[in-house]
C-alpha positions as CSV (number, residue, x, y, z in Angstrom):
1,M,105.7,78.9,96.2
2,I,107.6,79.3,92.9
3,E,107.2,82.7,91.4
4,S,108.1,83.7,88.1
5,G,110.8,85.7,87.1
6,P,110.7,89.1,85.2
7,N,112.0,87.3,81.8
8,E,109.1,84.7,81.9
9,S,106.0,87.4,82.4
10,A,107.4,89.7,79.9
11,T,107.5,86.7,77.7
12,T,104.1,86.0,78.1
13,G,102.8,88.9,78.1
14,D,104.2,89.7,74.7
15,H,102.4,86.3,73.2
16,S,99.3,87.3,74.3
17,N,99.6,90.5,72.6
18,H,100.5,89.1,69.0
19,S,97.8,86.3,69.5
20,K,95.1,88.2,67.3
21,P,92.8,87.0,65.1
22,L,93.7,86.5,61.3
23,H,90.9,88.7,59.5
24,V,92.4,91.7,61.8
25,R,95.8,91.0,60.6
26,L,94.5,90.8,57.1
27,A,92.7,93.6,57.2
28,A,95.7,95.7,58.5
29,V,97.6,94.6,55.6
30,G,95.2,95.8,53.3
31,T,95.0,98.9,54.8
32,C,98.8,99.3,54.3
33,I,98.7,98.0,50.9
34,A,95.8,100.5,49.8
35,A,97.7,103.3,51.4
36,L,101.1,102.5,49.5
37,L,98.9,102.3,46.3
38,A,97.2,105.6,46.7
39,V,100.5,107.7,47.3
40,A,101.8,105.8,44.4
41,G,99.0,107.1,42.3
42,L,99.4,110.6,43.8
43,A,103.2,110.2,42.7
44,S,102.5,109.4,39.2
45,C,100.1,112.1,38.3
46,G,101.7,114.5,36.0
47,S,102.3,118.2,36.5
48,M,99.0,118.9,34.4
49,N,96.7,117.0,37.2
50,T,99.6,118.7,39.9
51,K,98.1,122.0,38.5
52,A,94.3,121.3,38.2
53,A,94.7,120.4,42.2
54,E,96.8,123.4,43.1
55,E,94.1,125.8,41.0
56,S,91.0,123.8,43.0
57,G,92.8,124.1,46.1
58,S,91.8,120.3,47.1
59,I,94.1,117.3,46.5
60,F,90.8,115.8,45.2
61,G,91.7,118.1,41.8
62,L,94.3,115.3,41.0
63,L,91.3,112.9,40.6
64,L,88.9,115.1,38.1
65,P,89.2,115.2,34.4
66,P,90.6,118.1,32.5
67,S,87.6,120.7,31.6
68,P,86.9,121.3,27.2
69,A,89.0,124.9,28.5
70,D,92.1,122.6,29.8
71,A,92.0,120.9,26.8
72,A,91.9,123.7,24.3
73,R,94.1,125.7,26.5
74,W,96.8,122.7,26.2
75,S,96.4,121.9,22.4
76,Q,97.7,125.4,21.7
77,D,100.6,125.3,24.2
78,P,103.6,126.2,22.2
79,Y,106.4,124.7,24.8
80,D,105.2,121.5,25.9
81,A,104.7,119.1,23.2
82,D,103.0,116.5,25.8
83,R,100.2,119.5,26.7
84,R,99.5,119.7,22.7
85,F,99.1,116.0,22.2
86,R,96.9,115.5,25.3
87,G,94.6,118.6,24.6
88,T,94.5,117.6,20.9
89,N,93.3,113.8,21.8
90,L,91.0,115.1,24.3
91,L,89.6,117.5,21.9
92,A,89.2,114.8,18.9
93,N,87.4,112.3,21.3
94,A,84.8,114.7,23.2
95,T,81.2,115.2,21.4
96,F,82.1,118.8,20.4
97,G,85.4,117.2,18.6
98,G,83.6,118.0,15.2
99,E,82.8,121.5,14.7
100,D,84.4,123.5,12.3
101,V,87.0,125.2,14.6
102,Y,88.5,122.0,15.8
103,V,88.8,120.7,12.5
104,K,90.6,123.7,11.2
105,M,92.7,123.3,14.7
106,Y,93.6,119.8,13.7
107,A,94.5,120.7,9.9
108,M,96.6,123.4,10.9
109,K,99.0,120.6,13.2
110,L,99.3,119.0,9.6
111,G,100.4,122.2,8.1
112,A,97.1,123.7,6.6
113,P,97.0,127.4,6.2
114,P,97.2,130.1,8.1
115,A,100.4,127.5,9.9
116,D,103.3,127.8,7.7
117,K,104.7,124.4,8.7
118,P,103.0,121.4,10.7
119,D,103.6,120.6,14.4
120,S,107.2,120.0,15.2
121,D,106.3,116.7,17.4
122,P,105.6,113.3,15.9
123,G,103.1,112.7,18.7
124,V,101.2,115.8,17.8
125,R,101.1,115.2,14.1
126,G,100.1,111.7,14.8
127,V,97.2,112.6,17.0
128,A,95.9,115.5,14.5
129,A,96.1,112.5,11.8
130,R,93.7,110.8,14.2
131,A,91.5,113.2,14.8
132,L,90.7,114.4,10.8
133,G,89.9,111.0,10.5
134,M,87.5,111.1,12.5
135,H,86.1,114.4,11.8
136,G,87.6,115.5,8.4
137,D,86.6,115.2,5.0
138,P,87.4,113.3,1.4
139,A,90.1,116.6,1.3
140,S,91.6,115.7,4.3
141,A,93.9,113.1,2.7
142,D,95.8,115.6,0.9
143,L,97.3,116.2,4.6
144,I,97.4,113.0,5.7
145,L,99.4,111.2,2.8
146,P,102.6,113.5,3.5
147,L,102.9,111.5,7.0
148,L,103.2,108.1,5.4
149,K,107.0,109.2,4.4
150,E,107.5,110.0,7.7
151,S,110.5,107.8,9.8
152,N,108.1,107.5,12.9
153,R,106.6,104.2,12.7
154,L,103.3,105.8,14.9
155,V,103.0,108.3,12.6
156,R,102.7,106.1,9.6
157,L,100.4,104.1,11.5
158,E,97.9,106.6,12.7
159,A,98.1,108.2,9.3
160,I,97.0,104.9,7.5
161,R,94.1,104.1,10.1
162,A,92.9,107.6,9.2
163,L,92.4,107.2,5.7
164,Q,90.8,103.7,6.5
165,R,87.8,106.7,7.3
166,I,88.4,108.8,4.4
167,H,87.6,107.8,1.1
168,N,89.9,109.4,-1.9
169,P,91.6,108.0,-4.6
170,K,94.9,109.9,-4.6
171,A,95.3,107.5,-1.6
172,V,95.6,104.8,-3.6
173,D,99.1,104.8,-4.8
174,A,100.7,105.3,-1.5
175,L,98.6,102.4,0.1
176,L,99.5,100.4,-2.8
177,V,103.4,101.0,-1.3
178,A,102.6,101.1,2.3
179,V,101.6,97.4,1.8
180,D,104.5,96.0,0.0
181,Y,106.7,94.6,2.4
182,K,109.6,95.5,0.2
183,Q,108.8,99.2,0.8
184,E,107.4,99.1,4.2
185,F,109.2,97.1,7.3
186,D,106.8,97.7,9.9
187,Q,104.2,94.5,9.8
188,D,101.8,96.9,11.4
189,V,101.7,99.4,9.1
190,R,101.4,96.8,6.1
191,S,98.2,95.3,8.3
192,E,96.2,98.4,8.2
193,A,97.1,99.4,4.6
194,A,95.4,96.3,3.8
195,I,92.5,96.9,5.7
196,A,92.5,100.4,3.7
197,L,92.9,99.1,0.4
198,G,89.5,97.6,0.7
199,Q,87.4,100.1,-0.3
200,Y,88.9,100.8,-3.7
201,F,87.3,98.6,-6.7
202,Q,90.5,98.8,-8.7
203,R,91.9,95.4,-10.4
204,R,95.5,96.8,-9.8
205,V,94.6,97.0,-6.0
206,L,93.4,93.2,-6.5
207,Q,96.8,92.2,-7.8
208,V,98.7,93.8,-4.8
209,L,96.4,92.4,-2.3
210,V,97.2,88.9,-3.5
211,G,100.6,89.7,-3.9
212,A,100.3,90.7,0.2
213,L,99.0,86.8,1.0
214,D,102.2,85.6,0.9
215,D,103.3,88.0,3.7
216,D,105.7,86.6,6.7
217,Y,102.7,88.1,9.0
218,L,99.5,86.6,10.1
219,A,98.0,89.8,10.6
220,V,99.1,91.0,7.1
221,T,97.6,87.8,5.3
222,T,94.4,87.8,7.2
223,N,93.3,91.3,6.5
224,A,94.8,91.1,2.8
225,R,92.6,88.0,2.6
226,R,89.5,90.1,4.1
227,S,89.8,92.8,1.8
228,L,89.6,90.5,-1.3
229,E,86.5,89.3,-0.2
230,V,84.7,92.5,0.2
231,L,86.0,93.6,-3.0
232,T,85.3,90.5,-5.3
233,G,82.9,88.5,-2.9
234,Q,84.9,85.4,-3.4
235,D,86.8,83.4,-0.8
236,F,89.7,81.2,-1.9
237,G,91.7,81.4,1.4
238,E,95.2,82.3,0.8
239,N,95.4,80.3,-2.7
240,Q,97.6,82.9,-4.8
241,P,97.3,80.9,-7.8
242,V,93.4,80.5,-7.6
243,W,93.2,84.0,-7.2
244,L,95.2,84.9,-10.2
245,D,93.6,82.5,-12.4
246,W,90.1,83.8,-11.2
247,I,90.8,87.4,-11.8
248,Q,92.1,86.8,-15.4
249,K,89.2,84.8,-16.5
250,T,86.3,87.2,-14.8
251,D,85.4,90.1,-16.4
252,D,83.4,92.2,-13.7
253,V,85.6,91.0,-10.5
254,F,83.7,93.4,-8.4
255,A,79.8,92.5,-9.4
256,S,79.5,90.6,-6.2
257,R,81.3,93.1,-3.8
258,K,80.3,93.5,-0.2
259,P,80.0,97.1,1.8
260,Y,83.2,98.3,3.2
261,L,83.0,99.2,6.5
262,Y,86.1,100.8,8.6
263,P,87.5,99.4,11.6
264,A,85.9,100.5,14.7
265,F,87.5,101.0,18.5
266,S,86.0,98.4,20.6
267,R,86.8,96.9,24.3
268,D,85.0,95.3,27.1
269,P,84.2,97.2,30.0
270,Y,86.5,97.3,33.0
271,W,85.4,96.3,36.1
272,F,84.9,99.8,37.8
273,E,82.7,100.7,34.8
274,Y,79.8,98.4,35.9
275,L,79.4,100.7,38.5
276,P,76.8,103.1,38.6
277,F,77.6,106.8,37.4
278,T,80.7,106.1,36.0
279,G,80.2,105.8,32.7
280,S,80.6,102.8,29.4
281,A,83.5,102.1,27.2
282,P,84.2,104.6,24.7
283,N,83.5,102.5,22.0
284,E,82.5,103.3,18.5
285,I,80.4,102.2,15.6
286,S,81.9,100.7,12.3
287,G,80.6,103.0,9.0
288,T,81.4,103.8,5.5
289,P,84.2,106.2,5.0
290,V,83.3,109.5,4.2
291,G,83.6,110.4,0.6
292,M,82.2,106.8,-0.1
293,L,78.5,106.5,-1.4
294,P,77.0,103.1,-0.3
295,D,77.5,101.8,-3.8
296,G,81.2,102.1,-4.0
297,R,81.3,105.2,-6.2
298,T,83.3,108.0,-4.7
299,D,82.0,111.7,-3.7
300,L,84.6,114.0,-2.8
301,T,81.8,116.7,-1.8
302,M,80.8,115.0,0.9
303,S,81.0,116.1,4.4
304,R,81.1,114.5,7.6
305,V,78.5,115.7,9.9
306,R,78.8,114.4,13.7
307,S,75.4,113.7,15.1
308,I,74.9,111.5,18.3
309,G,71.8,109.5,18.7
310,A,70.1,108.2,21.5
311,D,72.0,104.7,20.7
312,G,75.4,106.6,20.8
313,T,75.7,106.5,17.2
314,S,77.9,108.8,15.4
315,G,79.7,109.8,12.3
316,S,77.0,110.0,9.6
317,F,77.7,111.7,6.1
318,V,75.9,113.9,4.0
319,P,76.5,115.8,0.9
320,P,76.5,119.3,1.5
321,V,74.0,121.8,0.5
322,T,75.9,124.3,-1.2
323,A,78.3,121.7,-2.6
324,A,77.0,122.1,-6.4
325,A,77.0,126.0,-6.5
326,T,80.3,126.3,-4.6
327,S,81.9,124.2,-6.9
328,A,80.7,125.2,-10.1
329,P,83.3,127.5,-12.1
330,S,82.7,131.1,-12.5
331,P,81.8,132.0,-16.3
332,S,84.6,134.0,-17.7
333,P,84.0,137.6,-18.7
334,V,83.5,138.4,-22.4
335,P,85.8,140.7,-23.8
336,A,84.6,144.0,-25.1
337,P,84.8,144.6,-28.8
338,A,87.6,146.3,-30.4
339,T,85.7,149.3,-32.2
340,A,82.4,150.5,-30.8
341,V,79.0,150.4,-33.2
342,A,76.5,152.4,-32.8
343,P,73.3,150.4,-31.7
344,T,70.3,150.2,-34.3
345,A,66.6,151.8,-33.2
346,A,65.8,148.4,-33.0
347,A,68.7,146.9,-31.0
348,A,68.3,149.8,-28.5
349,A,64.9,148.9,-28.4
350,A,65.6,145.6,-27.7
351,A,68.4,146.2,-25.2
352,Q,66.1,148.5,-23.3
353,P,65.1,146.1,-20.2
354,T,61.7,145.1,-20.0
355,P,59.6,146.4,-16.9
356,E,58.7,143.8,-14.7
357,P,54.6,144.0,-14.5
358,A,53.0,145.7,-11.5
359,P,51.7,143.2,-8.8
360,P,47.8,143.3,-8.8
361,V,46.0,145.1,-6.5
362,R,43.5,143.2,-4.4
363,Q,40.4,144.7,-4.2
364,P,38.0,144.7,-1.3
365,D,35.8,141.9,-1.2
366,P,32.2,143.5,-2.2
367,A,29.7,143.6,0.8
368,P,27.0,140.9,1.3
369,P,23.7,141.9,-0.6
370,I,21.0,142.7,1.7
371,A,17.6,141.1,1.6
372,A,14.4,143.1,0.8
373,K,11.7,144.0,3.1
374,P,8.8,141.7,1.8
375,A,5.5,144.3,0.8
376,P,2.5,144.3,3.3
377,V,-0.4,142.1,2.3
378,P,-3.5,144.0,1.5
379,P,-6.8,143.0,3.6
380,S,-8.6,142.0,0.6
381,A,-5.8,139.1,-0.1
382,Q,-5.7,138.1,3.5
383,P,-7.3,134.7,3.9
384,A,-11.1,134.7,5.7
385,P,-10.6,133.8,9.7
386,L,-11.5,130.2,10.6
387,P,-14.6,129.7,11.9
388,P,-15.0,129.3,15.8
389,A,-14.5,125.8,17.3
390,P,-18.3,124.3,18.3
391,P,-18.5,124.0,22.2
392,A,-17.4,120.7,23.6
393,P,-20.3,118.4,24.9
394,A,-21.1,118.3,28.4
395,V,-20.3,115.1,29.8
396,K,-22.5,113.5,32.4
397,P,-21.5,112.8,35.8
398,P,-20.9,109.5,36.8
399,S,-23.8,108.2,39.2
400,R,-23.3,107.9,42.6
401,F,-25.1,104.5,42.7
402,V,-23.6,101.4,43.2
403,P,-25.2,98.2,43.3
404,G,-25.3,96.8,46.9
405,R,-24.2,99.9,48.8
406,P,-25.9,103.1,49.9
407,I,-25.9,106.1,48.6
408,D,-23.7,108.7,49.5
409,P,-25.8,112.1,50.6
410,T,-22.7,114.5,49.8
411,P,-22.1,115.2,46.0
412,P,-18.7,114.4,44.7
413,T,-15.7,116.9,44.3
414,P,-15.5,117.9,40.8
415,P,-12.5,117.4,38.8
416,A,-9.5,119.8,39.0
417,P,-9.4,121.7,35.8
418,P,-6.4,120.9,33.2
419,A,-3.0,122.7,33.3
420,A,-2.9,125.7,31.0
421,P,-0.5,124.7,28.1
422,N,2.5,126.6,28.1
C-alpha cells in the first residue's frame, strides 16, 4: 500500500481550498474596491466637512450638506478665501439667496458701501458677480463692469455671464471690447460677450457682431450669428458682405427682432438622481434680463423678485411700487425775498388757511310709525245676522226587503255619525 507524502497531501489540500466559485471571488474583489473608494472619498473631504463631522459627533457628518447658517458663516470668513467662495456660492444658489440682506452682501464683495474695496480673492469676486447676475438689478452693472478689466480670465468670464442677465446700456461699450479678438484674447469671454450683445438694439452692435463672424473660434462665430438673428430676425449665415449690404440698405433693421432670453444652466440628471428622495438636477429656466421690457425697451427702475412656483420657475421681474416716488427730484426751496413787505388785508385773508368743513354728523334713524288702532264699529252699523239654516230633510231608511230572500226580523244598525270637523 502506497501512502502519500506530506508534501503531496498539503498540495492537494491547498488546491481544494482555492477552488471557490467565481461569483464569490468577484464579490470579494468588489468589496475591496468599494472599501478603497470609501477611504479615498473620506480622505478627499475638505477641512469644512471634517469640522462638520467633528461637530456632529459622527462620521456621517462628512456626507451631510452644509446648513444655511454654515454657508452664511463661511461667506464672512476673513481668513479663508475658499470658505468665502463656497459660502457665497451656496447662498446664491439657495431659494432665499435673493433676499435683500444677501444681495447687499454680494455687492459688498465687489466694493459697494459700506465696504471700502472689493474682496482680495479673484474667486470670491467672480462668484459675487455670478450672484448679482442671478439676483441683482440694473444698477448692479456698475459693480460688475470693472471686473472686465481684470487679468484673471475666470473673473472676466463670470462678469460677462452676469451681464447676460442684466440689461443696462452702460455695458454696451465694454461688451463691444470684450467680443473683439484684438482686445480680448480669451475665446470663451468673446463667445459669451457675443451672446450678451444680443439684447441691445443698436446699429453699432450689428457692425461689431458682423465683424465677429470672422473669428477663428467656432463658438464665437456661432454665438455672433445667433445674436444677429435675434436682433434682426434675418439669417444670412456667416456671409459678412451680405450682412453689411442688408444693414446698409434697410432703414429699420430691428423691425423683425426676436425676444432675447439669457442662457440658463441645464444638464442631464446623474444616475443617482433617478433614485427617490435624492432630488433633481439644478436646472434653470431662461428669461428676460432684468431692466429689459418684453418689447426691448429699457427700464432701469425694474427690480428682480425671486419667486419659486410649483413648476420650479424663478426670476420674474416687476417694477418697484415706489420707483416713481423715489426717483422724482425733490423741489428746490424758494428763496425768501430780500425785503419784507407788509401784506394787505386782502392778502392776509387769502393767506389764512381755509378751515376744512366739519364732517357731517350722522342722524339717528327715525322710529317706524305706529299703526293706529281701528275704532269700534257701532251696533247700528253692524250687518244683520244671517238667518238660520233650514233643517236637513229626513232620510228614509233603506228597505230590509230583498226579493227572493226572507225578511230579517232584527232592525238595521244605524250608521255612525260623521266626525266633527277640526
